[in-house]
PDB file of N, CA, C and O in Angstrom:
ATOM      1  N   MET A   1     -12.303 -21.559  45.075  1.00  0.00           N
ATOM      2  CA  MET A   1     -10.970 -21.890  44.665  1.00  0.00           C
ATOM      3  C   MET A   1     -10.079 -20.686  44.975  1.00  0.00           C
ATOM      4  O   MET A   1     -10.477 -19.542  44.753  1.00  0.00           O
ATOM      5  N   VAL A   2      -8.900 -20.938  45.478  1.00  0.00           N
ATOM      6  CA  VAL A   2      -7.955 -19.870  45.796  1.00  0.00           C
ATOM      7  C   VAL A   2      -6.590 -20.206  45.213  1.00  0.00           C
ATOM      8  O   VAL A   2      -6.264 -21.375  45.004  1.00  0.00           O
ATOM      9  N   TYR A   3      -5.800 -19.177  44.953  1.00  0.00           N
ATOM     10  CA  TYR A   3      -4.429 -19.334  44.483  1.00  0.00           C
ATOM     11  C   TYR A   3      -3.535 -18.522  45.400  1.00  0.00           C
ATOM     12  O   TYR A   3      -3.769 -17.334  45.620  1.00  0.00           O
ATOM     13  N   ASP A   4      -2.501 -19.177  45.939  1.00  0.00           N
ATOM     14  CA  ASP A   4      -1.588 -18.450  46.808  1.00  0.00           C
ATOM     15  C   ASP A   4      -0.151 -18.795  46.451  1.00  0.00           C
ATOM     16  O   ASP A   4       0.127 -19.823  45.834  1.00  0.00           O
ATOM     17  N   ARG A   5       0.758 -17.907  46.855  1.00  0.00           N
ATOM     18  CA  ARG A   5       2.189 -18.120  46.681  1.00  0.00           C
ATOM     19  C   ARG A   5       2.842 -17.793  48.010  1.00  0.00           C
ATOM     20  O   ARG A   5       2.696 -16.680  48.514  1.00  0.00           O
ATOM     21  N   ASN A   6       3.551 -18.736  48.576  1.00  0.00           N
ATOM     22  CA  ASN A   6       4.213 -18.558  49.872  1.00  0.00           C
ATOM     23  C   ASN A   6       3.236 -18.084  50.949  1.00  0.00           C
ATOM     24  O   ASN A   6       3.550 -17.185  51.730  1.00  0.00           O
ATOM     25  N   ASN A   7       2.062 -18.690  50.983  1.00  0.00           N
ATOM     26  CA  ASN A   7       1.006 -18.376  51.950  1.00  0.00           C
ATOM     27  C   ASN A   7       0.450 -16.964  51.827  1.00  0.00           C
ATOM     28  O   ASN A   7      -0.124 -16.445  52.784  1.00  0.00           O
ATOM     29  N   ALA A   8       0.612 -16.331  50.663  1.00  0.00           N
ATOM     30  CA  ALA A   8       0.012 -15.019  50.392  1.00  0.00           C
ATOM     31  C   ALA A   8      -1.070 -15.218  49.336  1.00  0.00           C
ATOM     32  O   ALA A   8      -0.787 -15.692  48.236  1.00  0.00           O
ATOM     33  N   LEU A   9      -2.307 -14.857  49.666  1.00  0.00           N
ATOM     34  CA  LEU A   9      -3.429 -15.016  48.756  1.00  0.00           C
ATOM     35  C   LEU A   9      -3.268 -14.075  47.570  1.00  0.00           C
ATOM     36  O   LEU A   9      -3.096 -12.870  47.753  1.00  0.00           O
ATOM     37  N   LEU A  10      -3.323 -14.621  46.346  1.00  0.00           N
ATOM     38  CA  LEU A  10      -3.147 -13.829  45.136  1.00  0.00           C
ATOM     39  C   LEU A  10      -4.403 -13.774  44.282  1.00  0.00           C
ATOM     40  O   LEU A  10      -4.585 -12.824  43.521  1.00  0.00           O
ATOM     41  N   ALA A  11      -5.276 -14.777  44.391  1.00  0.00           N
ATOM     42  CA  ALA A  11      -6.506 -14.777  43.597  1.00  0.00           C
ATOM     43  C   ALA A  11      -7.528 -15.705  44.248  1.00  0.00           C
ATOM     44  O   ALA A  11      -7.179 -16.683  44.910  1.00  0.00           O
ATOM     45  N   SER A  12      -8.799 -15.368  44.038  1.00  0.00           N
ATOM     46  CA  SER A  12      -9.866 -16.246  44.511  1.00  0.00           C
ATOM     47  C   SER A  12     -11.017 -16.226  43.512  1.00  0.00           C
ATOM     48  O   SER A  12     -11.290 -15.209  42.873  1.00  0.00           O
ATOM     49  N   LEU A  13     -11.674 -17.351  43.393  1.00  0.00           N
ATOM     50  CA  LEU A  13     -12.857 -17.482  42.542  1.00  0.00           C
ATOM     51  C   LEU A  13     -13.927 -18.138  43.392  1.00  0.00           C
ATOM     52  O   LEU A  13     -13.734 -19.236  43.915  1.00  0.00           O
ATOM     53  N   ILE A  14     -15.059 -17.456  43.527  1.00  0.00           N
ATOM     54  CA  ILE A  14     -16.150 -17.964  44.364  1.00  0.00           C
ATOM     55  C   ILE A  14     -17.409 -18.052  43.521  1.00  0.00           C
ATOM     56  O   ILE A  14     -17.787 -17.092  42.851  1.00  0.00           O
ATOM     57  N   TRP A  15     -18.048 -19.199  43.558  1.00  0.00           N
ATOM     58  CA  TRP A  15     -19.321 -19.409  42.884  1.00  0.00           C
ATOM     59  C   TRP A  15     -20.315 -19.854  43.937  1.00  0.00           C
ATOM     60  O   TRP A  15     -20.085 -20.837  44.642  1.00  0.00           O
ATOM     61  N   ALA A  16     -21.425 -19.128  44.045  1.00  0.00           N
ATOM     62  CA  ALA A  16     -22.433 -19.455  45.051  1.00  0.00           C
ATOM     63  C   ALA A  16     -23.817 -19.226  44.455  1.00  0.00           C
ATOM     64  O   ALA A  16     -24.097 -18.141  43.946  1.00  0.00           O
ATOM     65  N   ARG A  17     -24.672 -20.216  44.511  1.00  0.00           N
ATOM     66  CA  ARG A  17     -26.003 -20.115  43.905  1.00  0.00           C
ATOM     67  C   ARG A  17     -26.998 -19.376  44.784  1.00  0.00           C
ATOM     68  O   ARG A  17     -27.944 -18.788  44.258  1.00  0.00           O
ATOM     69  N   ASP A  18     -26.830 -19.380  46.072  1.00  0.00           N
ATOM     70  CA  ASP A  18     -27.831 -18.819  46.972  1.00  0.00           C
ATOM     71  C   ASP A  18     -27.457 -17.445  47.519  1.00  0.00           C
ATOM     72  O   ASP A  18     -27.905 -17.070  48.603  1.00  0.00           O
ATOM     73  N   THR A  19     -26.656 -16.703  46.797  1.00  0.00           N
ATOM     74  CA  THR A  19     -26.269 -15.362  47.231  1.00  0.00           C
ATOM     75  C   THR A  19     -26.538 -14.367  46.111  1.00  0.00           C
ATOM     76  O   THR A  19     -26.856 -14.758  44.988  1.00  0.00           O
ATOM     77  N   ARG A  20     -26.411 -13.104  46.413  1.00  0.00           N
ATOM     78  CA  ARG A  20     -26.629 -12.056  45.405  1.00  0.00           C
ATOM     79  C   ARG A  20     -25.571 -12.101  44.307  1.00  0.00           C
ATOM     80  O   ARG A  20     -25.905 -11.934  43.134  1.00  0.00           O
ATOM     81  N   SER A  21     -24.306 -12.323  44.657  1.00  0.00           N
ATOM     82  CA  SER A  21     -23.231 -12.444  43.671  1.00  0.00           C
ATOM     83  C   SER A  21     -23.037 -13.911  43.318  1.00  0.00           C
ATOM     84  O   SER A  21     -22.570 -14.700  44.139  1.00  0.00           O
ATOM     85  N   LEU A  22     -23.398 -14.268  42.095  1.00  0.00           N
ATOM     86  CA  LEU A  22     -23.273 -15.665  41.685  1.00  0.00           C
ATOM     87  C   LEU A  22     -21.823 -16.075  41.493  1.00  0.00           C
ATOM     88  O   LEU A  22     -21.423 -17.161  41.910  1.00  0.00           O
ATOM     89  N   VAL A  23     -21.037 -15.216  40.868  1.00  0.00           N
ATOM     90  CA  VAL A  23     -19.627 -15.501  40.609  1.00  0.00           C
ATOM     91  C   VAL A  23     -18.820 -14.276  40.991  1.00  0.00           C
ATOM     92  O   VAL A  23     -19.174 -13.156  40.623  1.00  0.00           O
ATOM     93  N   THR A  24     -17.740 -14.479  41.725  1.00  0.00           N
ATOM     94  CA  THR A  24     -16.835 -13.391  42.105  1.00  0.00           C
ATOM     95  C   THR A  24     -15.402 -13.839  41.869  1.00  0.00           C
ATOM     96  O   THR A  24     -14.976 -14.885  42.359  1.00  0.00           O
ATOM     97  N   LEU A  25     -14.660 -13.031  41.108  1.00  0.00           N
ATOM     98  CA  LEU A  25     -13.247 -13.264  40.872  1.00  0.00           C
ATOM     99  C   LEU A  25     -12.478 -12.092  41.460  1.00  0.00           C
ATOM    100  O   LEU A  25     -12.776 -10.937  41.158  1.00  0.00           O
ATOM    101  N   ASN A  26     -11.504 -12.380  42.289  1.00  0.00           N
ATOM    102  CA  ASN A  26     -10.690 -11.350  42.925  1.00  0.00           C
ATOM    103  C   ASN A  26      -9.227 -11.673  42.658  1.00  0.00           C
ATOM    104  O   ASN A  26      -8.720 -12.703  43.101  1.00  0.00           O
ATOM    105  N   VAL A  27      -8.547 -10.782  41.927  1.00  0.00           N
ATOM    106  CA  VAL A  27      -7.121 -10.918  41.651  1.00  0.00           C
ATOM    107  C   VAL A  27      -6.414  -9.825  42.433  1.00  0.00           C
ATOM    108  O   VAL A  27      -6.581  -8.639  42.148  1.00  0.00           O
ATOM    109  N   TYR A  28      -5.629 -10.227  43.415  1.00  0.00           N
ATOM    110  CA  TYR A  28      -4.983  -9.275  44.308  1.00  0.00           C
ATOM    111  C   TYR A  28      -3.725  -8.686  43.678  1.00  0.00           C
ATOM    112  O   TYR A  28      -3.122  -9.315  42.808  1.00  0.00           O
ATOM    113  N   PRO A  29      -3.317  -7.485  44.104  1.00  0.00           N
ATOM    114  CA  PRO A  29      -2.053  -6.922  43.623  1.00  0.00           C
ATOM    115  C   PRO A  29      -0.906  -7.897  43.885  1.00  0.00           C
ATOM    116  O   PRO A  29      -0.826  -8.513  44.948  1.00  0.00           O
ATOM    117  N   GLY A  30      -0.022  -8.025  42.895  1.00  0.00           N
ATOM    118  CA  GLY A  30       1.107  -8.928  43.003  1.00  0.00           C
ATOM    119  C   GLY A  30       1.020 -10.109  42.064  1.00  0.00           C
ATOM    120  O   GLY A  30       2.030 -10.767  41.817  1.00  0.00           O
ATOM    121  N   LEU A  31      -0.164 -10.401  41.527  1.00  0.00           N
ATOM    122  CA  LEU A  31      -0.307 -11.545  40.626  1.00  0.00           C
ATOM    123  C   LEU A  31      -0.064 -11.158  39.167  1.00  0.00           C
ATOM    124  O   LEU A  31       0.581 -11.902  38.429  1.00  0.00           O
ATOM    125  N   LEU A  32      -0.570 -10.018  38.756  1.00  0.00           N
ATOM    126  CA  LEU A  32      -0.410  -9.602  37.361  1.00  0.00           C
ATOM    127  C   LEU A  32       1.045  -9.214  37.095  1.00  0.00           C
ATOM    128  O   LEU A  32       1.733  -8.744  38.001  1.00  0.00           O
ATOM    129  N   PRO A  33       1.518  -9.405  35.861  1.00  0.00           N
ATOM    130  CA  PRO A  33       2.933  -9.155  35.560  1.00  0.00           C
ATOM    131  C   PRO A  33       3.240  -7.687  35.249  1.00  0.00           C
ATOM    132  O   PRO A  33       2.342  -6.885  34.993  1.00  0.00           O
ATOM    133  N   ALA A  34       4.521  -7.369  35.278  1.00  0.00           N
ATOM    134  CA  ALA A  34       5.112  -6.101  34.819  1.00  0.00           C
ATOM    135  C   ALA A  34       4.447  -4.865  35.410  1.00  0.00           C
ATOM    136  O   ALA A  34       4.349  -4.738  36.631  1.00  0.00           O
ATOM    137  N   VAL A  35       3.993  -3.964  34.566  1.00  0.00           N
ATOM    138  CA  VAL A  35       3.444  -2.675  34.995  1.00  0.00           C
ATOM    139  C   VAL A  35       2.191  -2.851  35.854  1.00  0.00           C
ATOM    140  O   VAL A  35       1.943  -2.057  36.762  1.00  0.00           O
ATOM    141  N   ALA A  36       1.408  -3.881  35.571  1.00  0.00           N
ATOM    142  CA  ALA A  36       0.161  -4.114  36.297  1.00  0.00           C
ATOM    143  C   ALA A  36       0.376  -4.826  37.636  1.00  0.00           C
ATOM    144  O   ALA A  36      -0.602  -5.175  38.297  1.00  0.00           O
ATOM    145  N   ARG A  37       1.600  -5.046  38.047  1.00  0.00           N
ATOM    146  CA  ARG A  37       1.894  -5.800  39.268  1.00  0.00           C
ATOM    147  C   ARG A  37       1.266  -5.193  40.520  1.00  0.00           C
ATOM    148  O   ARG A  37       0.900  -5.925  41.440  1.00  0.00           O
ATOM    149  N   ASP A  38       1.138  -3.879  40.568  1.00  0.00           N
ATOM    150  CA  ASP A  38       0.568  -3.201  41.734  1.00  0.00           C
ATOM    151  C   ASP A  38      -0.938  -3.009  41.640  1.00  0.00           C
ATOM    152  O   ASP A  38      -1.520  -2.280  42.443  1.00  0.00           O
ATOM    153  N   VAL A  39      -1.581  -3.658  40.664  1.00  0.00           N
ATOM    154  CA  VAL A  39      -3.017  -3.493  40.440  1.00  0.00           C
ATOM    155  C   VAL A  39      -3.744  -4.786  40.784  1.00  0.00           C
ATOM    156  O   VAL A  39      -3.267  -5.879  40.475  1.00  0.00           O
ATOM    157  N   GLY A  40      -4.898  -4.654  41.423  1.00  0.00           N
ATOM    158  CA  GLY A  40      -5.778  -5.777  41.683  1.00  0.00           C
ATOM    159  C   GLY A  40      -7.102  -5.550  40.970  1.00  0.00           C
ATOM    160  O   GLY A  40      -7.492  -4.408  40.725  1.00  0.00           O
ATOM    161  N   VAL A  41      -7.789  -6.628  40.639  1.00  0.00           N
ATOM    162  CA  VAL A  41      -9.051  -6.544  39.904  1.00  0.00           C
ATOM    163  C   VAL A  41     -10.086  -7.394  40.621  1.00  0.00           C
ATOM    164  O   VAL A  41      -9.799  -8.501  41.077  1.00  0.00           O
ATOM    165  N   TRP A  42     -11.302  -6.852  40.711  1.00  0.00           N
ATOM    166  CA  TRP A  42     -12.424  -7.577  41.313  1.00  0.00           C
ATOM    167  C   TRP A  42     -13.577  -7.547  40.321  1.00  0.00           C
ATOM    168  O   TRP A  42     -13.989  -6.476  39.874  1.00  0.00           O
ATOM    169  N   VAL A  43     -14.096  -8.714  39.978  1.00  0.00           N
ATOM    170  CA  VAL A  43     -15.212  -8.826  39.030  1.00  0.00           C
ATOM    171  C   VAL A  43     -16.259  -9.732  39.655  1.00  0.00           C
ATOM    172  O   VAL A  43     -15.941 -10.799  40.181  1.00  0.00           O
ATOM    173  N   ALA A  44     -17.519  -9.294  39.592  1.00  0.00           N
ATOM    174  CA  ALA A  44     -18.616 -10.113  40.109  1.00  0.00           C
ATOM    175  C   ALA A  44     -19.795 -10.028  39.150  1.00  0.00           C
ATOM    176  O   ALA A  44     -19.993  -9.017  38.475  1.00  0.00           O
ATOM    177  N   VAL A  45     -20.568 -11.094  39.100  1.00  0.00           N
ATOM    178  CA  VAL A  45     -21.810 -11.120  38.329  1.00  0.00           C
ATOM    179  C   VAL A  45     -22.917 -11.468  39.304  1.00  0.00           C
ATOM    180  O   VAL A  45     -22.861 -12.492  39.984  1.00  0.00           O
ATOM    181  N   ASP A  46     -23.944 -10.591  39.370  1.00  0.00           N
ATOM    182  CA  ASP A  46     -25.011 -10.823  40.341  1.00  0.00           C
ATOM    183  C   ASP A  46     -26.075 -11.767  39.788  1.00  0.00           C
ATOM    184  O   ASP A  46     -25.965 -12.253  38.662  1.00  0.00           O
ATOM    185  N   ASP A  47     -27.094 -12.018  40.585  1.00  0.00           N
ATOM    186  CA  ASP A  47     -28.135 -12.986  40.222  1.00  0.00           C
ATOM    187  C   ASP A  47     -29.018 -12.526  39.067  1.00  0.00           C
ATOM    188  O   ASP A  47     -29.845 -13.304  38.592  1.00  0.00           O
ATOM    189  N   HIS A  48     -28.868 -11.281  38.598  1.00  0.00           N
ATOM    190  CA  HIS A  48     -29.600 -10.782  37.433  1.00  0.00           C
ATOM    191  C   HIS A  48     -28.697 -10.682  36.207  1.00  0.00           C
ATOM    192  O   HIS A  48     -29.118 -10.163  35.173  1.00  0.00           O
ATOM    193  N   GLY A  49     -27.459 -11.173  36.311  1.00  0.00           N
ATOM    194  CA  GLY A  49     -26.519 -11.122  35.209  1.00  0.00           C
ATOM    195  C   GLY A  49     -25.794  -9.796  35.072  1.00  0.00           C
ATOM    196  O   GLY A  49     -25.091  -9.585  34.084  1.00  0.00           O
ATOM    197  N   GLN A  50     -25.943  -8.897  36.033  1.00  0.00           N
ATOM    198  CA  GLN A  50     -25.296  -7.589  36.007  1.00  0.00           C
ATOM    199  C   GLN A  50     -23.849  -7.724  36.475  1.00  0.00           C
ATOM    200  O   GLN A  50     -23.606  -8.220  37.575  1.00  0.00           O
ATOM    201  N   PRO A  51     -22.886  -7.293  35.666  1.00  0.00           N
ATOM    202  CA  PRO A  51     -21.489  -7.348  36.103  1.00  0.00           C
ATOM    203  C   PRO A  51     -21.113  -6.151  36.960  1.00  0.00           C
ATOM    204  O   PRO A  51     -21.694  -5.074  36.828  1.00  0.00           O
ATOM    205  N   ARG A  52     -20.150  -6.342  37.829  1.00  0.00           N
ATOM    206  CA  ARG A  52     -19.546  -5.279  38.638  1.00  0.00           C
ATOM    207  C   ARG A  52     -18.044  -5.423  38.520  1.00  0.00           C
ATOM    208  O   ARG A  52     -17.523  -6.537  38.469  1.00  0.00           O
ATOM    209  N   LEU A  53     -17.348  -4.303  38.477  1.00  0.00           N
ATOM    210  CA  LEU A  53     -15.911  -4.312  38.297  1.00  0.00           C
ATOM    211  C   LEU A  53     -15.269  -3.361  39.281  1.00  0.00           C
ATOM    212  O   LEU A  53     -15.781  -2.268  39.522  1.00  0.00           O
ATOM    213  N   GLY A  54     -14.161  -3.770  39.845  1.00  0.00           N
ATOM    214  CA  GLY A  54     -13.429  -2.910  40.759  1.00  0.00           C
ATOM    215  C   GLY A  54     -11.935  -3.047  40.547  1.00  0.00           C
ATOM    216  O   GLY A  54     -11.454  -4.112  40.160  1.00  0.00           O
ATOM    217  N   LEU A  55     -11.205  -1.983  40.797  1.00  0.00           N
ATOM    218  CA  LEU A  55      -9.750  -1.968  40.709  1.00  0.00           C
ATOM    219  C   LEU A  55      -9.184  -1.484  42.031  1.00  0.00           C
ATOM    220  O   LEU A  55      -9.768  -0.619  42.685  1.00  0.00           O
ATOM    221  N   THR A  56      -8.053  -2.041  42.423  1.00  0.00           N
ATOM    222  CA  THR A  56      -7.379  -1.615  43.647  1.00  0.00           C
ATOM    223  C   THR A  56      -5.912  -1.348  43.337  1.00  0.00           C
ATOM    224  O   THR A  56      -5.353  -1.882  42.379  1.00  0.00           O
ATOM    225  N   ALA A  57      -5.311  -0.522  44.159  1.00  0.00           N
ATOM    226  CA  ALA A  57      -3.888  -0.212  44.006  1.00  0.00           C
ATOM    227  C   ALA A  57      -3.127  -0.805  45.182  1.00  0.00           C
ATOM    228  O   ALA A  57      -3.465  -0.546  46.337  1.00  0.00           O
ATOM    229  N   GLY A  58      -2.110  -1.592  44.893  1.00  0.00           N
ATOM    230  CA  GLY A  58      -1.341  -2.247  45.937  1.00  0.00           C
ATOM    231  C   GLY A  58      -0.505  -1.291  46.765  1.00  0.00           C
ATOM    232  O   GLY A  58      -0.276  -1.545  47.947  1.00  0.00           O
ATOM    233  N   ARG A  59      -0.047  -0.205  46.178  1.00  0.00           N
ATOM    234  CA  ARG A  59       0.794   0.746  46.903  1.00  0.00           C
ATOM    235  C   ARG A  59      -0.010   1.670  47.816  1.00  0.00           C
ATOM    236  O   ARG A  59       0.545   2.279  48.731  1.00  0.00           O
ATOM    237  N   ILE A  60      -1.311   1.774  47.571  1.00  0.00           N
ATOM    238  CA  ILE A  60      -2.166   2.634  48.396  1.00  0.00           C
ATOM    239  C   ILE A  60      -3.189   1.727  49.067  1.00  0.00           C
ATOM    240  O   ILE A  60      -4.255   1.472  48.508  1.00  0.00           O
ATOM    241  N   ALA A  61      -2.873   1.244  50.252  1.00  0.00           N
ATOM    242  CA  ALA A  61      -3.712   0.265  50.940  1.00  0.00           C
ATOM    243  C   ALA A  61      -5.130   0.784  51.145  1.00  0.00           C
ATOM    244  O   ALA A  61      -5.336   1.890  51.646  1.00  0.00           O
ATOM    245  N   GLY A  62      -6.095  -0.028  50.752  1.00  0.00           N
ATOM    246  CA  GLY A  62      -7.488   0.301  50.989  1.00  0.00           C
ATOM    247  C   GLY A  62      -8.112   1.265  49.998  1.00  0.00           C
ATOM    248  O   GLY A  62      -9.255   1.678  50.192  1.00  0.00           O
ATOM    249  N   VAL A  63      -7.396   1.640  48.936  1.00  0.00           N
ATOM    250  CA  VAL A  63      -7.940   2.577  47.960  1.00  0.00           C
ATOM    251  C   VAL A  63      -8.272   1.833  46.673  1.00  0.00           C
ATOM    252  O   VAL A  63      -7.465   1.051  46.170  1.00  0.00           O
ATOM    253  N   GLY A  64      -9.451   2.082  46.154  1.00  0.00           N
ATOM    254  CA  GLY A  64      -9.863   1.458  44.907  1.00  0.00           C
ATOM    255  C   GLY A  64     -11.119   2.118  44.419  1.00  0.00           C
ATOM    256  O   GLY A  64     -11.642   3.024  45.069  1.00  0.00           O
ATOM    257  N   PHE A  65     -11.619   1.673  43.272  1.00  0.00           N
ATOM    258  CA  PHE A  65     -12.885   2.173  42.759  1.00  0.00           C
ATOM    259  C   PHE A  65     -13.615   1.043  42.062  1.00  0.00           C
ATOM    260  O   PHE A  65     -13.010   0.049  41.660  1.00  0.00           O
ATOM    261  N   GLY A  66     -14.915   1.204  41.923  1.00  0.00           N
ATOM    262  CA  GLY A  66     -15.719   0.175  41.316  1.00  0.00           C
ATOM    263  C   GLY A  66     -16.769   0.754  40.398  1.00  0.00           C
ATOM    264  O   GLY A  66     -17.036   1.955  40.431  1.00  0.00           O
ATOM    265  N   HIS A  67     -17.370  -0.095  39.575  1.00  0.00           N
ATOM    266  CA  HIS A  67     -18.409   0.323  38.653  1.00  0.00           C
ATOM    267  C   HIS A  67     -19.452  -0.783  38.554  1.00  0.00           C
ATOM    268  O   HIS A  67     -19.108  -1.961  38.466  1.00  0.00           O
ATOM    269  N   VAL A  68     -20.702  -0.411  38.568  1.00  0.00           N
ATOM    270  CA  VAL A  68     -21.810  -1.350  38.397  1.00  0.00           C
ATOM    271  C   VAL A  68     -22.528  -0.980  37.121  1.00  0.00           C
ATOM    272  O   VAL A  68     -22.884   0.182  36.923  1.00  0.00           O
ATOM    273  N   TRP A  69     -22.752  -1.969  36.237  1.00  0.00           N
ATOM    274  CA  TRP A  69     -23.500  -1.712  35.016  1.00  0.00           C
ATOM    275  C   TRP A  69     -24.964  -1.820  35.257  1.00  0.00           C
ATOM    276  O   TRP A  69     -25.757  -1.634  34.334  1.00  0.00           O
TER     277      TRP A  69
END
């Protein structure tokens, strides 16, 4: 499932049973309101139930960080 505004991708949700990441949610910069507008969030849950989290900055293309529990 994807969400876009004026042909710009703002969020995606992917569920796949036969891959390492069972569920992946990606919220791109521009979707969140107010101060968080320049922030994107990436969350995934792998096939062992381990979550992963990542943040991106819209003003600094290609820069972000992630964490695996």
